[in-house]
C-alpha positions, 0 to 999 in steps of 0.5 A: 376736654382732654387734659395735658400731662400734669406733674404729680410732684416729687416721686418719693421713690425717685427724686427724694430717694436720689436726694437722700442717697446722694446726701448720705454719700456726701456725709458718710462716704462708703462703709469700711466693712460690708459694703454691698458692692464688695459683697457683690464683688465677692459673689462675682469672684466665687462664681467666676472660679466656677464658670470661667472659660477663655471664651467671649461667649461665656464671658458675655453670659456671665456679664449679662447674668450679673447685670440682670441680678443687679437690675432686679435688686434695683427694681425691688429697691425702687418698689420700696419707695424713698428708703429703697431708692436712697439705699440703692443710690448710697450703694452706687455712689462712691464720689465722696470716698474717692475725694477723701482718698485724694485729699489723704494722698495729698496730705501724705505727699505734703508731709513727705510720706512717699510710702504712705502716698504709694499705699493710698494710691494703690487703692485707686489705680491698677499700676504698680505704686512701687515704681511711682515717684512723687510726680507719678503718684500725683499724675496717677491720682489726678487721672483716677480722680478724673475718671472715677468722678465720671464712673463713681458719681456722674454715671450712676446719677445719669442712669438713675435720672433715666431709669431709676433704681434699676439703672443705678444698680445695673450700672454699678454692676457693669462698672464693677465687672469691668474693674474685675475682669475687663483687663487686657491680660491673657486671662481676661482678654476674651472672658472680660471682653463683654464686661469691658465693652458694656462698660464703654457703652454705659459710660459714653453719655456720662463721660461727656456729661462729666466733661460738660460739667467740668467745663462749666464748673472750672470756669475754663470752658474754652480751654477744656473743650480745646483740650478734649478735641485735640487730645481725647481721641488718642486715649485708648479708652473712648471715655477715660480720655474725655474726662482726663483731658477735661480735667487736664485742661481745667487744671492747666496740667499735663497727664498721660505718658508711660504707665506700668501695669501688672499686665505690661507697660502702656505708652499713654498719649499726652493730655493737656498742656503745662506742668506735671501735676503736683500735690496742689494740683491733686487738691484742685482736682479733688475740689473740682470733682466735688463741684461736679458731683454736686451739680450732677446730683442736683441735676439728676434729682431735678430731671427725675422729678420732671420725669414723674408725670401722669396723663389725665385723660377725660372729655367734657 
């Protein structure tokens, strides 16, 4: 007789590697020196100086090359087994460092150290921190916590659950390239177009998974979904709008508004109803982000374990 699919148990290069890597991120956060993503970014910057052209085609080739490099490294890591996949996971995740910075900003604000809070928030956002007062700092930090909960934690785990280590590092490369060249500035409007669009596509599903977990983890599913349906589509990003609206609804605050970047001023749509965020709301956003990260990590491990099956065929 023909046997059905039989589970082979946890794949040491998949589920266990994801679990160990996520645990390592939770315990150690990002290394301060020699982080592989920083090394990758340095290589990207050096190569950009050589090949840059104000061309979408050149930018697309540049993006494809570096994503392929990262995917190849991920494939090699996955072939090493548990340790390789754990290393790839630890490299790709950044949720714990994100939350620590959020807590540090809130601490600085509670201590009345506005300048310290501005210095810290400059590591999270692209807007000019010198123009931010305390409400502006809180709003910038909460928006970054929301968006990066998806980008730095949930999205890598979604791609890991689907593809494994190659998906992890390919996604991290896409997101890093978007952060480096995906701007609407004169220099990157064409060269960075492919990086920005690829990042949009790579985050379509993860952003909505993040919103779903936020709705469940916050205990405010109705408010979260109403806020997303009403406000998210007005945001210029198809993904950031979803997760920022989800956090705004969950926390009962208002996000969006006038935003000053180095490349100009943007009038962002209002997301959510309620007060402007405070340091207490920033702490609540960090706590919510941590819950979302835990749920997504457990889910990715379980999904990856369930994907590890083999077909045993035979007749009797």
